N, C-alpha and C positions, 0 to 999 in steps of 0.2 A: 291475269297472266303478266309475268314480268317482261317489260320491254327493254331491249338492250340496243344501244348505239354502237356500231362497229366502226372504228377509225383505223383503216389499213390502206396504204397506198399501192399495194399490189392486188389487183382485182381478183386474180385467181385465188390467192390466199383468203381474201375477204369473202368470196363466195363459198369457199370451203368452210370457213368459220360460220357463215350464215346457215349452211346446210346442217352442220353439227348442232348448232344452237336450236334450230327448228326441230330436229329429231329429239332433242332433250326437253322439248316442251316450252321453249322460250319464244317470245315475240321479238321481232327485229323492227326497231323504229326507223332506222336508216343505215345506209352504207356510205361513208364519206372517206376522202383520201387525204385531207389536209386539216391542220389544227384550226385554221380559221373557220372552215366549214363545220367542224365539230362543235366549236363554241356557239355558232349560229344555230345549229340543229338542237343543241341542249336548251337554248333559250326559247325555241319555238315549240318543241315537242315534249320537253321534260321527261326524258327516259328514266327508268329506274336505276340503270347502271351503264357505264361506258367502258367498253373494251378498247384500250388505247395502245397502238403500236408506238414505241418510243421514237424510232427513226422514221420521220415523215418527210416528204418532199415539201419544198417551200421554205419561207423564212422562219416559220414556227415549227419546232419539233414537238413530239408528243408530251414531253415533260412540261414545256411552257404552256401548252394547251390545257394540260391537266391542272396546272396551278391556277389558271384563269377560271376554269370550270369549278374548281373547289371554292375559290374566293367569292365568285358571283352567284353560284347556284347550289353549292353544297351537295352536288350529285356525286355518288361514289364512283371511283375510277379504279379499274384493274389493268395493270400494264401487261401487254402481250408483245414479246419481242424475242429475237434470237440473240440479243446482246445482253450478257450477264456479267460484264467486267465490273470491277469495284468502283471505278469512277462513275459509270452510268448508274449503278445502284445507289451511290451516295446522292447524286442529283435527284433520283427518283424518290428517295426516302424523304427529302425536304418537302415534297408535295403531299406527304401523308397518304399514300395510296391504300386501297383496301385489299389489294392482292397483287401478286406478281407471278406470271406464268412464262416460263422460258420455252420457246419453240425448239424442237417439235414437242407436242403434248398429246395426251390421249383424252378421249371424251370424258372419262371419269374424273380426270384431274380438272378439266375445264368446269365440269358440273359442280364438283365439290368446292372449288375456289369461288365460284359465283355464289353458291349457297352461303358460304362463310362470310363473304364480303357483304352480302345483303343483310345477314344477321348482325354483323358488327356495326353496320350503319344504323340499324334500328336501335341497338343498345345505346350507341352514342347519342342518337336523337332523344331517347328517353332521359339520358343524363342531362342533356341540355335543357329539356323541359323541366326537370327537377330543379336545376340551378335557376331557371327563370321564375319558378314558383317561390323560391326563397328570396330572390331579388325583389319580386312584387310585394312579399310580406314586409320587407324592410322599408319599401316605399310607402306602405299603408299605415305604419304606426304613427302615433300622434306626436312623438318627440322628434327633434332634429337629430339626424345621425350622419356623421362624417367619418369615413375610414381613410387611413393613410398607410403608406408603406413604411419600412424601417428608416427611410430618409426623411420622413415627415411630409412626403408629397401626397396629395389627395388622390385617392383611387375610387372613391364613391361618395355621392351626396344624395340623400333622399329629398322629396319635394318640400318637406317642412324646412330642412336646412337651406334649400334654395330660396324659399320665401323669406326666412329670417335674415340671411346674409345678403340677399340681393344678387347673388351670383348663381348662374346656372351650372349644372354639373359639367356641361360641355366646356364652359369657360374655365372652370376650376381644376379640371383633371390635370394631374402631373405637375400642379403648381404647389409651392410650399404652403402649408396650412397657415403660417403666420401672415402670408400675403392675402389670404382670403378672410380669415377669422381674426379680427382685431378686437381686443378686449382691454378695458381699463378698469381700475378698481372703483368700487362703488363709493368709497369715502373720499379718496384723494384725486380721483379722476386721472390717475396716472397709469401708463401701460403696465400690464401684468404679464408674468411669464406664461408661456404657452403650456397648458397641462399635458399636451402630447409629448413635448420635449422631456418633461419630468418622467413620464411613463417610459419613454425610450431609454433615458439615462439610468433610471433606477429599477426598471422592470417591475413596477408596482401599480396598483389601482389608485388613481387620484380621486378622492372622494368628492362629494357634492360641495360646490362653492358658488357664491353669488357674485357676478360681475356685470359690467355694462358692455354689450356687444355693439360695435360700430359697424353698421351695415354699409353696403357699397355706396348708397346714396347719402351717407352721413347720418342716417336715422339711428338714434340710440335706443337700445332695447335692453331691459333688465332680464338677465337670464340666470338660470341655475344649471351648472355644467359639471360633468364628471368624465373621466377618461380611463380606459382599461386596455391592457395589451391583448392583441389577437395572437393566439398560439396555434401551431400546427400539431399534428399527432405526436410529435417528439417533444412537445412543450417548448419549442423554439419560437421566440417572438418574431412574427412575420409582418407586424403592423400594429396600428393603434386605432381604436374606435372612440370617437368623441361624441357624447350624447348631451344635448342641452335642450331646455324648453323656455318659452317666453313666460316670465313671471310678472309682466307689467301689471296685470289686474291684481295680483297679490300685493305688489308694491303700492298700488293705488288704494287698496283696502287698508294697508298699514298706515299710509298717509292720512286717510280719512279718520282712522282710529286715533292717530297722534293729534290731529286737529281737534277731534272731539275732546280728548284729554286736556288740550290747551284751553279750549272754550270752557270746559267744566272748571278748570283751575281758576280762570278769570271770574266765573260766576260765583265760586266759593269765596273769592277775595272780596266780592261785593257784599256777600252775606254778612261779613263781620260788622261793617258799619250799619248795615241794615237792621241787625238785631240789637245793636248797642243802644241803650237808652240815651247815651250822651251824644250820639251822632246826629248832626243836623242834616237837613236836606242838601245843603251845600257840600257837606263832607261826602255824602253818598254820591252826589252828582260828580264831584271831583274824582272819586274812586272809579266811577263808571267811565268817565272820560279817559282816565289813565288806562283802564283795561281795554276800552274801545280803540284807542290809538295804538296800544301794544298789539292787539289782535290783528288790526288791519294795516299797521305800519304807516298810519296817517301822521302828517306833520302838524296839522291844525285841526281844531274842532271845538265844539261847545255842546253842553248839556243844559237844557232849559225846561221850565215848567210853564203851564198856561194858567194865568189868573182866571179863576172860574167866574169872576164878576165882570172883568173888562175884556177878557179874551187876549190880553197882552201876553206875548211870549217873553218870559223873563229868564235871561241866561244866568246860571249860577257859576259858570266857569269863564275864564278869560284867556284868550290866546292872542298872539300878535295879529292875527287876521282881523280881530274885532276891535282893536284899540281905537281906531279912528271913528267908530260908531258909538262910543260909550256916551250915554246921556245921564248917567247917575253918578253919585260920588264914588271915589275910589274905595271908600270905607265899605260900601254896600257890595262891591264887587259883583255887580250884575248889570246886564244890558237889557233894555226893553225894546222889543220889536212889536209895534202896534199893527193891528189889521186895518184895512181900508174900511170906508163906510159901508161897503157892501158886505163886510164880514170876511172877505178873502184876504189872504196874506200875500203880499207882493213878492216878485222876484223868485230866483231859483231857491232861496232858503225857505220861502213860504209855500212852494208847490206841494210838498207832502202834507203840510198842515191844512191846506185848502182841500186837497183831494182825499186825505186820509190814507194814501197809498205810499208805502216805502219805495224808494227808488235810488238809483245811482247813475251817474253819467261820467264818462271819461272824456267827453268833449262838451264842457259846459256852455261854450259859446254857441253851440248849435242847438241847445235845448230850447224849445218854444217858450219856456217861462223865464229864460235868462234875460236880464236887462243890463247886463254888464256890471262893472264895479266902478265905484267913485274914484277920482284921482287920489293917488297915494295909497290906495288899498292894495294889500298883498294879492298878486294874481292868483285866481282860482283855476288850477289846471285840471283837477278832478274833484268830483263832489258826490257825497252820499248822505242821504237824509232818511231818518226813520221817525214817524210820528209815534208818540207814546200814548197808548190808548188804555182806558179803563172801561172795558165793555165797548160802548159806542161813543164814549166821551173822549175828546182829545185833551190830554192833560200835560203834554210836554213834547220834547223833541231831542233827538241825538243827531248831531250833524258833524260830518268829518270832511276834511279836504286835503288834497295834495299828497296822496299816497305815491310812493316812488314808482310803483307799477300800477297797472290798471285795476280798478275795483272789480270784484266778481260777486256772483250770487252767494258764494260761501261767506264773503265778508258781510253781505246784507243779512243772511240768516243768523250769523253770530250777534250782530247788533240788535236784531229783533229779540233775541233771547235776553240781552242786557236790558232792552226796553221793557220787557215784561217785569224784570226785577225793579227797574226804576219806577215803573207804574206803581208797584207795591210801596216803594219809598214815598212817592208823592201822596199816595193814599194815606200812608201812615202820618205824614206831616199834616195833612188836612185834619185827620182825626185828633192829633195832638193839639192843633190850633182850635179845635172845637171843644175846649174846656175838658180835657182829659177823657173824652169819650173815645179816644183813640184806642184804648186797650181792647174794648169790645170789637171795634172795627178791625183792629189789627188781628185779633183772634179769628175773626170771620174770614179775613183774607188768608191767614196762614192755614186755617182749617181747610180751605179750598185748594191749598197749594199741593203740588205733587210730592214735595218733601215733607217729612215730619219735623215739627218744631217742638222742642221739649224744654223743660226746666227741672232742675234737681235741687234739693236742699243740701245743707252742709254735710249731711250723712250719706249723700248719694242716693236718696230715695226720690222717686219720680213724683213731682208735685203737679206737673201739667204736661200734656202731650196732645198734639193736634190730631184730628180724626184720620189723617193720612197714615197713622201708625197701623190702623187696621188693615189697610191695603198691603202694607209692608210685611207685617208679622202675623196677621190673623187675629190678634188680640184687639179688643175695643179699648178706648182710653179708660173707661171705667174699670176694666180688669187690671190695668197696669198701674194706675195711679196709686201711690202708697207703697209699691214694691221697690226694692233696691234695683238699680240698673244691672248689677251683676247677675240677677236672677235670669235675665234674658240674654246673657252672654255665654258663648260656647266656652268649653274648657280651654281651647286653644288660644282664645282672646282674653281670658280672664285676667291674666297678669298685666297686660298692656292697658286694659280698661282701668284697673285699680291705680296704676301709675299715672295715667292721664287725669283721673279725678284728683289725685293728690296735687299734681302740678297746677291744675285749674284753680283749686281752692287756695293755692298759694299765690294766685294772681296772674298766672301765665295762661295765655290763650293757645289753643291747639287747633290746627287746621289740617284737613285731609287725612284724618286717622281712619285706617281701614280695619274693621273688626267683623267678627262673625257673630250673628245673633240667632238664637234658636226660635223658630217660628212655632205657632200653636200646633201645627201638624207634625212637629218633630224635625222638620227639614231645616237646612241652614240657609240664611240669607246674608249677603255681604253688604255692610253699610259703610258709608263714608261720613265721618262725624266732624263737625266744627264745634268746638266747645270753648266758651269764654266765661269768666267769673261774673256773677251778679253782685253789684256793689250798691249797698244802701247805707247812707250816712257814713261813708268812708270805711265800711266794713263788708267783707265778702260773706254773703249769706247763702250762696249756692252757685249753681252753674246753669247756663243756658246754651242752646245750640240748635243746629239743624242736622237731621239725619237723612241721608239720601240713600235709597236702595240702588246699589250699583251691581247687583247680582247679574243682571243681563249683560251689562258691559264687561264685567269680569269673565262671565261665561263666554262672551263673544271673543275676548282676548285669548282665553285658554283654548277655545275652539279653533281660532285662527292658528294659534301656535301648534295645536295638535295636528291640524290638517297639514301645516307646513312640515312638521317632523314626520308625519305619516308619508307624505310624498317623497321625502328624502329616504325613508326606510324602504319604500316600494322600489325606488330606483337603485337601491344598494343590495337588496336581497330578494331571493325567491322562496325563503323559508316562511311558509304561511303561519306557523305557530308563533314566530316572532312578531309578525304583523298582528295576528289575533291578540297576542298578549299586550302589545302596545295599545291597540284600540280598547281593550278591556280596561287598562289603566286610565286611559283618557276618559272613557265613559264614567268610571268611578269618580274621577276628579270633577267632571262637569255636571253629572246628574246624580250619581250615587246609585248603588244597588246592593242587594243581599246576594243575588245570584245573576250570573251572566252566561249566556249560551249563544253560540253561532250554529244554526242549523243549515245544512246543505241538502239539495236533492241529489240522489245517487246519479252517477254519470253513465249508467248502463245504456248502450245504444240499442240493445235489443228490445228494451221495455218501452211501452207507451208512457207518455208523461203522467197519465192518471195512475199507472201501475207502479211508478217509481217510489221508492221509500225515501223518507226524509229522516236524516240521522244527525246527531250532534257532532259537528266537526271539531268544536272547541268548547270548553266549559271552564268556569272559574273553579279553583281547586277544591272548594268545600263541597261541591256537588258532582265533581268529575266522575268519581267511581259509581255513584248511585244512578247516573243516567247513561253510563257507557253502552248498555245494551238497548237503550230506548230507541224505538222507531215510530214515526208518525205517518199516517196515510195522507195522500194528497187531498186537500179540502177538509181534513179532519182536525177538529179542535182549533185553538187559537192560532197555532203555527201553520197548520194546513190551510186554514182559511186565509191567513195573511198572504201566503205564497200563491194561493189560487187567485185571489182578487187583486194582488199586487198593491194592496193598500195597507197603511199602518193601522195598528189596532191598539187602543188604550182601554184597559179594564181597571176600574177602581171599585173595590167591594168594601162594605162596612165592616165585614168580618173576614179574616183570612181563611182560605180553604186549602185542602190538601187533595191533589189529584195525581194519579200516575205514580210518581216517585215518592209521594208522602211529604213533599216540601211545602211549607206554608207560603202562600202567595196572596197578599191582600191587594197589591197593585202590580200590574204587568203592562209592558209595552212590547209590541212586536213590530219591527220595521223590515219591509221586504228588501232583499238584495237583488238588484236588477242589472242585467248586462244586455245592452242592445235590445231592450223591450222584452227580454225573457227573464223571468224570476228564477234565480238559482238557489235561493235559500232565504233565511230571515235571521235578524239580530233580535235576541230576546233578553230583556232584563226584568227583574221582579224584586219586590220588597214585601216583607210580611206585614208592614204597616198599611192600613187602608188609606186611600186618597193621597198617596205619596207622589203621584206623577200628574202632570198636566200636559196640555198641548204644546207648551213651550219646550218641554223635555223632548217631545217627538221632533220638534224643529231642530233641536241641538243634535239629535241622533242621526237625522237624515244625511247630513254631509259625511258623517263618519261611516254610515252604511255605504255611501258611494265610494269611499276609500276602500272598504272591504271588497266591494264589487269590482273595482278597478284592479285590486291586487289579485283577486281570483281570476279575472280575465287575463292578466299578465302571466300568472302562474300556469294557467291552462294553455295559453299560447306557447309559453316556454316549453311545457311538457310535450305539446303536439309537435313542435319543431324538433325537439330532442328525439321523440319516438320515431318521427319520420326519417330523421337522419340515420338512426340505428337500423330501421327497416331497409333503407336504401343501401347502407353499407353491407348489411347481411345479404341483400338481394344481389349486389354486385359481386360479393364474395362467392355466393352460390353459383352465380352465372359463370364466373371465372373458372370455378372448379369443373363445371359442366363442359365449358369450352376446352379446358385442358384435357378432360376425359375424352372428348371427341377427337382432339388432335392426336392424343396418344394412340387411340384406336386406329386412326387413319395411318399413323406411322407404323404401327405393328402389322397392319394388313399389307402395307406396301412391301414388307420383307417376308411375308408368309406365302407359301404355295400349297400347304396342306389344307384341304377343305375343312376337316374336322377341327383343326386348331384355329382356323379362321372363324368358323361359326362359334366356337367357344369364346373367342376374343370378342365377338359381337355380343354374345349373351352376357359376358362379364361387364362390358361397357353399359349394357342396358340396366343391369342390376345396380350399377353405381349411380344411375339417374334417380334412384329413390323409389322405384316401384316395389310393391309387395311380391309380385310374381311376374316373371318374364320367361319367354320361350321362343324357339324357332320351329316352325312347321314346314316340312318340305312337301312340294307338290309331286305326286307320282302319277304322271299322265297315263302310264300303261294301265294301272289298276284304278285310275280315276279316283284317287284318294288324296287327302291332306293328312300327312303323318306327323305326329309329334316326334321331334328329333332330339332336342336338348333344351334344358331350362334351368332356372334358379328360383328359389323362393319356397313358399309354403303351399300345400294342397295342389301340387303339380299333377297334370294328367298322368295316368299310369304308363309305364314303358310300353311302347307298341300301340298306344292309343291313336286312333285315326278317325277321320270323317270322310264319308263318301262325298264326292263333288256334286252328287245329285241332291244332297241334303242342303238345299239353298236356304232353308230357314236358319241355318247357323251363320253367324256374323263372319266367322273365319272363312267359310266357303264363299260367301258373297265377296269378301275382300279379294281373293285370288281370281275369281271368275270375272269380276267387274274391274279388276286392276286399279282399285282405289282404296284410300285410307278410310277406315270406319272408326269413328270416335264416339263413344256412348258415355255420357255422364250420369244418366239415370236409367239403369236397366229396366226398371219397372214401367217406364214410359215408352220404351223402345220396343218395336216388334221384331222379335228374333230370339235366338238361343245362344247360350254360351256353354262350353264344355264343363266349366266350373263356375261357381257363384263368385260374384265380385260386386263392389259398389260402383266402380267405373272401369272402363277398359278401352283399349285401342288395338286395332289390327292394321298393320302397314305392309303392303305387298313389296316383294323384292322382284323387280322386273329385269330380266336378262334377255337381250335380243327380242324385246317386245313380247316376251312370254313370262308368265308368273312362275318363277322358279321356287319361291318360298314366301313365307309371311312372318313378320315379327309380331309377337303378341305380348302385351303388357297389361297388367290389371292391378287394381287397388282393392284390398278387402277391408280397409279401415276407413276412417272418416275422410282422409285426404283424397281429394278428387284429382283426376288426371287433367292437366291443363293444356291449352293450345300450345304453350311453350314445350311441354313434354312431347306432344305430338310432332312438333317441328324437329326436335332433337332425334326422335325415332325415325323420321323421314330421312334425316341426314345419315343416320346409321344404315338405313335400308339402301340409300344411294351408295354408301361406302361398300356395303356387302355385295351389291350388284356389280360394282366396279371390280371388286376382288374376285368374284366368281367368273366374271367375263375375262379378267386378266389371266386367271389360273386354269381355266378349263382347256382341255386338250381336244382339238378337233381332229377326228379320224375320218378321212374320206374313203369310202368303199371303192377301191381300184383293183381290178383283177390283173393277174400276171398275163403274160403272153399266152394266148389260147393254143394248146397243142391239138394236132389233128388225130393223135392216137386215142385209143379207147381208155376209159377210166379203169384203173386197176382196183380202186376201192370206191364204194358208194355209201353214203349216209343219207338217209331220208330226211327231208326238211322237217324241222321241229324236233329232231332227235338230239338227245343229250346223253353222251356216253362217257364212261370212265374206262380208260385203258390201263390195266394193271401192268406196270413195268418199272424197273429200277431207274432206267434212263428213258427220256421221252423220245426214243428213236422211232418206234412204231407210230406214235401219235403224230410226229412231224411228217412221217412218210405219207400217212393218210391225208394230212392237211395240205402237203405240197401237191399231192395228186389232184385234189379238188381245186385248189387255186390256180393250177396251170391248165385247167380245163374250163375256164370262164366263170368260176365262182369266186366272188370277192371274199378276201380273208382278212383276219385281224389277229395278231399274236400278242399275248401277255405272258412274259417269260422271265424267269430268274436269270437266264443267260443274256449277256449283253447283246442288244439288237444287231449291231454291226457284225458281230461274230456269227449270229444266226443267219443273217442275209448272205454272208460269204459261204457259210457251210451248206446252205440249201439253195443257193443261187436265186434268192428272192430279191427282186429289185423294187417292185412297187408296193408290196404288201406292208401296211402300217404296223408298227410294233411299239409296245410299251415295255419298259424295263421295271420289274418289281424290285425296288431298292429304296433305301432311305436317303440316298444321295440326291441332292437338289440339283439335278441336271435336266436338260430338255428331254421330253418324252420319257419321263420317269414318274412312277407313281408309288407312294409309300404303302406298306402293308396294312397300315391302320387308316387308310383313306379309301375304304371300299365303297363308300357312298359316291365318291367321285368316279370310281371305276364303273359303278352301276350306271351313272349318268352317261358315261362315254359309250358303254355297250348299248344302252338303250338308244342313244342318238345314232350309233353306227347301224344297228339293225333296222331302224326305221327308214334309213336312206336307201336301202337296196332290197330287191325282191328275193335274191338268193345270196346267202353268205354263210361263212363258217368261221368260228372263233376257237382258237387254241389257248387254253388257260393252263400254263405250265408254272408250277411252283406252289401247289396247294399245301405241300408239307411246310414250306417257308411261312405261308400265311397263318397256318395253325400254330406254329411255334411263336410267331410274333403277336398274335391275338389270342384266341382260344377257339376250340372246335365249334362251339355253339354259335359264336359270333360269325365265324366264317360260313357255317352251314346256312345261317339266315340269309346271307348275301348270295350264296350259291343258289338257293331256292329262288331268290329274286331274279338272278341271272337266267335261271331255267325258265321262269315264267315269261321273261322277255323273249328268249329264244323261241319258245313255242308260239307266242303271240305273233311274231314277225317271220315265222317259217325259216328261221336260221338253223345253224347246227352248232353244237358245243362239244369240244373234245377236251377232256381233262386227264392227263397222265398222272397216275398215283403209284407210289411205292407202298404196297399194302402193308409191309412190315412196320411202317411208321405209324400205322393206325391201330387203335385198340379194337377188339372184337365189336364192341358197341358202336364205335364210330363207323367201322366198315359196314356193319349191318344196316346202319341208317342210310349210308350212301348207296348200298346195294338196293335198298327199297325205293329210293328216289330217282336213281339213274340206271341207264343200261350199262352193264359191266361187260367189257371185252378184254380178252387176254392178249398178250403181246404176240403170241404165236398165231 
């Protein structure tokens, strides 16, 4: 039940309103007389609606109270007042009331206004909930989002934006974006223009850019940002949205990659003296020291080797830090550090030599091994030391000091890698000193090296290659030796290899050359070559160098670049084909394929996951047409299994096979596409060559599959939001049309008095609500029937169809007897009958003066079901119809004229219906007047104006109706005979004895037709007989056809005027 709070300072009026609302079926939460009491009562009882009088006693009037109630409780308020001046209306409109009723008012107006107010409140509530849903979606996405108005002032920030900027939305609202989001350029660290300003000035989308965000607390964050205009339905810019994300981890990955490239460059510079026959250990040590100082930024350092016989640490380089400790000649350029008798090396410099552990310290004076420095020694502010090991043997040391900033583990790892190379140099020196046995030892070391060491003759043929070549290319050294280098070079790199050979054979060394080599399995590996001439007896006899497989590194670089470009693409477009094409190109570049397909699971919500089809959403051009109609079952084959298990699958066959589409596939990879732990599809690549792929290829594809998954998730979220917005817009439009229909119907009924026209207006309004079939059934209490009166749609009941009110198995009969709405969505599951078949239907009673006057019926014969909203609209129409009937019905009270004491001149038996044949109704009125002046209540329906009749026959109390189309009081139209029947029925039921004179039958026949008039005459006759009344009908016989007169003669008693 709807509870209503009444705010009225006149107690009599308040109690009258309470009585009316109670009769209309509403509950009353309280009666209060002041605005302050109203606010308190709303807070305590939470009524569904407030009826508020504008003029109230006390300091606060109704408008002020309504404003407080709206802002604090959002409870709908309907103003109720006798004041309707323009100033009052303007004040009231500011508070956004849900209705406005001017006193005095009728019950139907009060009821309809409350219904409409409650309905409007529910619609507004749903819209607010929809806006909250969209607001929550923006707060849940992973990127930072900030929206501004056209002045660049912030109107929204999601939690990610709050976290990155350090500002809360509450702090930032209505502030200029430039005061919250401070950005500087990545390269110059200078302030950059605000992208929002550019969008507002040029009305364009500002694409993805990389900047440094300065947070509120001063923290610097690398971000990728973009901005776009927010437009309304007229394409007018109403604000700007700025989207950015934290790319700190991406930047760290780039820094790591750059560092790795720097270290690799240093390592390759060390390789040149390492492989040169003319390079001494001192040369190699000097090069290592230069690279170590360059990598770490150290000011001082030394590189030494351990004498295997004495254990002395012999320095091969000299810096200012060590000059005071030099004990050998300047010519030898080395310094000797001897161990103690215990075999341990003293001091900070000897700590790593004694323990065999590399270390660094940025506070040397606090290190437990530190013994300080001698007078005059350069101060040691920071120190790093790495023992050079050959297996378990200590063979040397790399020591560094006084880096400008603190040493880190990254510095230590880089020096460890230099130490590994230096260990090789020391080993080589030892071998050389062992009477030229160094060649075999050197070969043994290089053969165990990760990189391949090679030699070429002057014709470019391979004369030697270390075993590492098999790991790189798949070929054994025996298979390669004797072949020209060009044989294993790709077409793309052929020219640069030939040019490099020519330069080297002319005496020029080449470093860091990147080439593509063809592996044994036909795939491509990327090598980095160092190549220098072999000189014997001052003549160049060939080339030698080191080949390092940098495929993984190159692949990682390309993968990182692909992921970065993919993230930019995802942020700039929702076109999935563009994203698929980009990923396809990236996979071709990183891994290679003959065929590329992206499979997705169909998004049908009705189907179970196991029943959904898997279809190709994108395929490379060469197979696109051949697999267009291909579908795969869940768990079926390679793709179905991959999606079901959510695991990557690798298949390598010795011979290619053809399945499904007839495409040769020797090697295949399928990687699942997973969104929030749900597999939505799979990425599939294949090659006809067997054993073309490995686990490392799967590792490359996984990040790209995550890119696709993220793009699919973004696309689906975008489509869901778009679809929801369209549905909401359509729903609001439909609802607005319905409300407009109801308001038009209400307005039309307010100006209508004719029942037939009014009922037709109701039926027309019902048909506009979208039902397949609508109708109105009238209750005939005399015959105890429910009669079909008027309708619209297909398969309507036949004219004159009716139901007995005793047939309670019918839903329509139950509706009027129980005075309640009956809504059935599944007729097969409900117990009862319908007059015609339908898939869903509703019956709504029309209650007038607590009696069922009629019923509205609506049904659907198609798939569309009648909803609760449809029922609510029908109930509003039923309420309007009841108010219309109640307003337009004519109440005729049975009152007899003054009773004469004379005897009756004429007598008609009760239940007698007679027709008096006369040109003018003189005899009929004479009989009628005789009866009503002798105590019998009478009622006249005449074509003659009632006042004239009263004067002519001296009738003062007898009620009369004028048969006329003029819309005046106590007038009834010739085509509104249903209303006349209702009046006669009500009149005869109220008295034991009565007489009715119906004058104007000829007029009725000319305005309608004889059959229609006859039908109602027979209904009048039945009513007269049932309630022992009398009916007098004067007729001019010459106006009737013989057939018409014959029918009347058969149904009525005929009396002549004589």
